[in-house]
TIVEX-907324 format. One record per residue (C-alpha): chain; y, z, x; residue in one letter. Coordinates in steps of 0.02 Angstrom, whole numbers, plus 50000, padded with zeros to 5 digits. Layout:
! residues N
 marvex    yy    zz    xx bado
      A     Y     Z     X    a
...
***
This chain:
! residues 305
 marvex    yy    zz    xx bado
      A 53159 55625 57385    m
      A 53291 55636 57249    v
      A 53188 55753 57141    g
      A 53172 55877 57284    d
      A 53361 55882 57301    y
      A 53420 55870 57122    h
      A 53355 55807 56955    i
      A 53489 55690 56885    p
      A 53552 55750 56716    v
      A 53568 55633 56566    l
      A 53521 55492 56684    l
      A 53493 55351 56559    n
      A 53640 55398 56449    q
      A 53757 55407 56598    s
      A 53707 55240 56672    v
      A 53706 55153 56502    e
      A 53880 55224 56474    g
      A 53943 55126 56625    l
      A 53898 54963 56538    n
      A 53849 54890 56707    i
      A 53881 54708 56754    h
      A 53766 54644 56893    p
      A 53915 54584 56994    d
      A 54027 54734 56956    g
      A 54102 54865 57071    i
      A 54063 55047 57031    y
      A 54101 55218 57104    a
      A 53987 55369 57104    d
      A 54106 55510 57148    l
      A 53971 55643 57163    t
      A 53823 55567 57255    f
      A 53717 55724 57279    g
      A 53533 55679 57277    g
      A 53573 55499 57236    g
      A 53481 55495 57070    g
      A 53622 55419 56969    h
      A 53671 55308 57116    a
      A 53497 55234 57134    e
      A 53487 55194 56949    e
      A 53656 55106 56956    i
      A 53602 55007 57109    l
      A 53447 54946 57018    k
      A 53563 54859 56893    h
      A 53665 54768 57026    l
      A 53638 54596 57102    k
      A 53795 54548 57198    t
      A 53891 54702 57141    g
      A 53926 54857 57244    k
      A 53919 55045 57224    l
      A 54041 55152 57322    i
      A 53980 55332 57330    a
      A 54065 55493 57384    f
      A 54008 55667 57433    d
      A 54082 55795 57551    q
      A 53918 55889 57578    d
      A 53831 55842 57741    a
      A 53663 55890 57664    d
      A 53662 55727 57562    v
      A 53654 55614 57714    l
      A 53464 55596 57710    k
      A 53477 55530 57533    n
      A 53619 55416 57588    v
      A 53512 55344 57727    q
      A 53370 55309 57606    r
      A 53480 55211 57486    l
      A 53570 55122 57628    t
      A 53403 55055 57689    e
      A 53345 55012 57512    k
      A 53507 54928 57455    f
      A 53595 54872 57615    p
      A 53704 54739 57532    e
      A 53758 54842 57382    n
      A 53787 55020 57441    f
      A 53940 55096 57528    v
      A 53957 55283 57562    f
      A 54104 55394 57611    f
      A 54075 55574 57664    q
      A 54230 55636 57575    a
      A 54293 55738 57429    n
      A 54333 55633 57276    f
      A 54508 55707 57273    e
      A 54581 55549 57351    y
      A 54446 55424 57305    f
      A 54569 55283 57270    t
      A 54625 55287 57452    n
      A 54446 55256 57507    f
      A 54423 55119 57379    l
      A 54576 55031 57449    s
      A 54510 55054 57625    y
      A 54347 54971 57570    a
      A 54447 54828 57497    g
      A 54436 54870 57312    f
      A 54593 54900 57209    e
      A 54515 54889 57035    k
      A 54335 54930 56989    i
      A 54222 54918 56838    d
      A 54160 55095 56818    g
      A 54170 55274 56880    i
      A 54035 55408 56867    l
      A 54065 55591 56907    a
      A 53932 55726 56888    d
      A 54027 55888 56913    l
      A 53875 56002 56928    g
      A 53812 56095 57080    v
      A 53649 56019 57141    s
      A 53483 56112 57129    s
      A 53471 56096 57318    h
      A 53634 56191 57341    q
      A 53581 56328 57219    f
      A 53410 56345 57301    n
      A 53472 56352 57480    d
      A 53501 56536 57514    a
      A 53610 56498 57665    e
      A 53737 56407 57555    r
      A 53769 56565 57453    g
      A 53790 56480 57283    f
      A 53664 56590 57192    s
      A 53658 56777 57160    f
      A 53467 56766 57166    r
      A 53454 56760 57356    f
      A 53498 56873 57500    e
      A 53631 56803 57613    g
      A 53817 56771 57629    i
      A 53915 56718 57474    p
      A 53984 56561 57556    d
      A 53990 56426 57418    m
      A 54085 56294 57516    r
      A 54043 56118 57459    m
      A 54118 56058 57623    n
      A 54039 56170 57753    q
      A 54181 56132 57875    k
      A 54312 56204 57756    a
      A 54397 56362 57820    q
      A 54393 56471 57663    k
      A 54228 56536 57595    s
      A 54191 56648 57446    s
      A 54163 56798 57560    v
      A 54340 56773 57628    d
      A 54406 56777 57450    i
      A 54315 56939 57413    l
      A 54385 57023 57568    n
      A 54560 56948 57578    d
      A 54627 56917 57402    y
      A 54736 57051 57324    d
      A 54691 57128 57157    e
      A 54801 57014 57051    d
      A 54724 56858 57128    k
      A 54548 56923 57101    l
      A 54588 56965 56920    i
      A 54657 56789 56894    y
      A 54506 56696 56961    i
      A 54378 56803 56869    f
      A 54475 56796 56706    r
      A 54526 56612 56716    t
      A 54377 56529 56800    y
      A 54241 56649 56742    g
      A 54316 56695 56574    e
      A 54265 56873 56616    l
      A 54331 57009 56501    k
      A 54302 57142 56634    s
      A 54402 57048 56767    a
      A 54522 57192 56804    k
      A 54383 57319 56815    k
      A 54283 57212 56936    l
      A 54434 57168 57043    a
      A 54479 57353 57061    s
      A 54301 57395 57110    a
      A 54299 57258 57243    i
      A 54461 57324 57319    i
      A 54393 57503 57325    r
      A 54227 57454 57403    k
      A 54299 57338 57535    r
      A 54423 57472 57589    d
      A 54270 57573 57640    i
      A 54162 57431 57705    q
      A 54191 57244 57719    k
      A 54089 57141 57595    i
      A 53972 57035 57700    e
      A 53825 56983 57592    n
      A 53765 56950 57414    t
      A 53671 57115 57407    e
      A 53832 57213 57429    q
      A 53927 57106 57305    f
      A 53787 57111 57175    n
      A 53781 57300 57188    q
      A 53968 57310 57154    i
      A 53945 57202 56999    i
      A 53797 57304 56935    e
      A 53888 57469 56962    e
      A 54047 57406 56879    t
      A 53988 57304 56729    i
      A 53851 57381 56623    k
      A 53776 57248 56512    t
      A 53612 57184 56443    e
      A 53670 57006 56481    k
      A 53659 57029 56668    k
      A 53616 56849 56714    i
      A 53757 56779 56607    k
      A 53885 56897 56684    i
      A 53827 56861 56861    f
      A 53834 56673 56827    a
      A 54014 56687 56764    k
      A 54069 56786 56916    i
      A 53986 56671 57043    y
      A 54054 56520 56949    q
      A 54231 56589 56964    a
      A 54212 56617 57150    l
      A 54140 56443 57177    r
      A 54282 56360 57080    i
      A 54413 56453 57181    e
      A 54325 56423 57347    t
      A 54323 56236 57320    n
      A 54486 56220 57220    s
      A 54379 56132 57090    e
      A 54502 56130 56946    i
      A 54647 56061 57049    d
      A 54533 55932 57130    v
      A 54463 55879 56961    l
      A 54638 55852 56892    k
      A 54686 55746 57043    k
      A 54528 55643 57026    m
      A 54547 55613 56839    l
      A 54729 55567 56862    g
      A 54678 55422 56976    q
      A 54545 55347 56861    t
      A 54664 55248 56751    a
      A 54740 55167 56906    k
      A 54569 55126 56980    a
      A 54484 55051 56827    l
      A 54501 54873 56763    k
      A 54536 54850 56576    p
      A 54367 54876 56495    g
      A 54306 54982 56641    g
      A 54209 55138 56599    r
      A 54237 55321 56645    l
      A 54080 55428 56633    v
      A 54095 55616 56666    v
      A 53963 55753 56660    l
      A 54034 55930 56653    s
      A 53946 56098 56646    y
      A 54069 56227 56583    h
      A 54209 56233 56457    s
      A 54351 56231 56585    l
      A 54295 56063 56653    e
      A 54249 55987 56486    d
      A 54416 56034 56410    r
      A 54511 55946 56551    l
      A 54403 55790 56537    v
      A 54420 55784 56348    k
      A 54608 55809 56349    n
      A 54636 55681 56487    y
      A 54535 55548 56397    i
      A 54612 55581 56228    k
      A 54792 55622 56271    f
      A 54820 55579 56454    n
      A 54870 55761 56468    d
      A 54767 55909 56532    f
      A 54844 56031 56407    d
      A 54797 55925 56256    g
      A 54976 55875 56214    i
      A 54993 55700 56144    e
      A 55119 55596 56241    n
      A 55213 55458 56150    k
      A 55331 55321 56206    d
      A 55504 55293 56131    i
      A 55426 55195 55989    y
      A 55307 55335 55941    g
      A 55152 55252 56013    n
      A 55024 55361 56099    s
      A 55029 55342 56288    e
      A 54844 55355 56327    t
      A 54747 55245 56448    f
      A 54576 55265 56371    f
      A 54481 55248 56210    k
      A 54336 55366 56178    e
      A 54166 55283 56176    i
      A 54085 55449 56133    t
      A 54184 55534 55994    k
      A 54055 55672 55999    k
      A 54001 55745 56166    v
      A 53824 55698 56223    i
      A 53708 55842 56271    v
      A 53528 55847 56337    p
      A 53387 55852 56210    d
      A 53251 55986 56207    e
      A 53133 55883 56315    k
      A 53260 55865 56455    e
      A 53307 56049 56450    i
      A 53122 56094 56459    e
      A 53100 55979 56609    r
      A 53261 56035 56693    n
      A 53331 56201 56632    n
      A 53493 56178 56730    r
      A 53538 56032 56617    s
      A 53559 56147 56467    r
      A 53748 56165 56487    s
      A 53784 55981 56525    a
      A 53910 55884 56422    k
      A 53934 55697 56441    l
      A 54092 55603 56393    r
      A 54117 55416 56406    i
      A 54282 55322 56392    a
      A 54343 55143 56416    e
      A 54502 55090 56503    r
      A 54620 55006 56380    i
***
């Protein structure tokens, strides 16, 4: 069941933001447990939903929705990095809406073997695509100090990035880092803080982002949305940390990831979208109480001009 895999965040607001037409064509770029996808499919009659996910663990949920909505549902086991290629392959050049939930699923966090959480014993793997060559444990053992400093400082916004990177180098010179227990011990010995959970979350987030090239992939995905959407088509994005949200906000507002306004020779702004949500949408207290992992979610909605 979807709820066992992942509780969809801001479900109603996300689906309403797509402004669904019963005969429209929509893309769910982050299928996961299929919660958002199923709700979209309920709104369709002759329309179709094309869904994407690179994680093989979602296939049970895919099978369930394929059986329930055989005429409306198409799935590709693929990263959304090149989603427009798959849309073309399926015969769709322009579509009516795109949904992307950039969060890690509860299933992935709760599966100790996947190594996404510092709460479990195991190997810090963190690959969304389990067939990918580079895992987080490879990063910890192979990256030089400067690279480690960069990912912890940039992707984890960690003030003690240099201190932690140096400690990792020293420890792995003595013994290869092979499991979360070893890595967690290095963190605890290196960074003394009362905000232990917050620090651990930042560090593991940084490793996950680097392992899956999440920032580069997000930029490539966002850059294709204007091409894929029809005029009036909706872009709906759920992000969970400031790095992602900043990119989404800047792309929608300026068509530029650095937040620089681009203008044509006549001084007109060269943006492809208008903001439907001037103010970011966040979960209310009831949703956070029901699903604590939703607390950091930020929803932005835009319409293709």
